[in-house]
N, C-alpha and C positions, 0 to 999 in steps of 0.2 A: 229323951229330954230335947225339946225343940231349941232351947238356947244353945246347947252344945252343938246340935246339928247345924244351927245357923253359923256358928263360929267356923266349923269345918267346911261347910259348903262355901262360905265366903273365901276361905283360904284356897280351896280347890278352884273356885271361879277365878281368883286372882292369878292362878297359875295356868289358866286356859283350859280347864276341864269342862267340856261342854255340858255334861250332865248336871253339873252344879248350877248352871244358869236356870234351868227349869225348876230345880229344887228350891232355889232362892225365890223364884217367882211364886211358887206355891206357898212358901212360908209367909211371904209378904202379903199375898192375896188373902190368905185365911187368917192372918194374924197369929201364927203359931210361934210362940216364944218371943214375939216382938209385936209392937202395934201394927194393925193393918195399915198397909200403905199401897194403894193401887197404882200410884205412879211408879214406885220402885218395882212392883210386881210386873208392870207392863215394860219397864226398862229391861228387866232380865229376860222377858219374852222376846223383846226386839233384839237383844244381844244374841240370844240363841238363834233367832232367824237370820241375823246378819252373818253368823258363823256357819250357816248352812244347815242348822238343826231344825227339827220339826217339833216344836213344843206342842204337846197334846194335852195340855192342862186347861181347865176352865179359865184361868186368868189370861191364857193366850188365845183361846178360841173365840171369846166373845167380849173381851174386856172393853174394847173400843165402844161397844154399844151402850155401856153403862158409865163411860167416862166423859168428862167435859173436854172440849177441844184443847183448852190450855193444859190440862193434865196430860193428854196424849202428846202434845207438842213438847212438853217438858221431858217426858219419858223418852221420846224419840231423840231429842237433842242429847240427853245423857248417854243413850245407847250408842249414838254415832261417834261420840268422843271417847268412849270407854275402851281401854286396852288392858289386857292382862299384864301383870308385872313380870311373869316368867323368871322367877328367881332360880339361881343355880346354873349349872351347865358348864 
């Protein structure tokens, strides 16, 4: 169930789990369980990259080639300001 997966990937990403970033990118890029949103997909790819990850998914490998400059700029701005909430501890 992609809607349930989205919920859990979002929670994991908010707590800093790097693998969840590319999982969210894939869900957004393919529109699995939610509307397709390439800006959000690219945002999560950029967050993965900023955290030192290597996103090997289609939305991360060639997204910029099919996106408008304003979409890329919006995604990069969101990625730059995003921080995990890191609950607990």
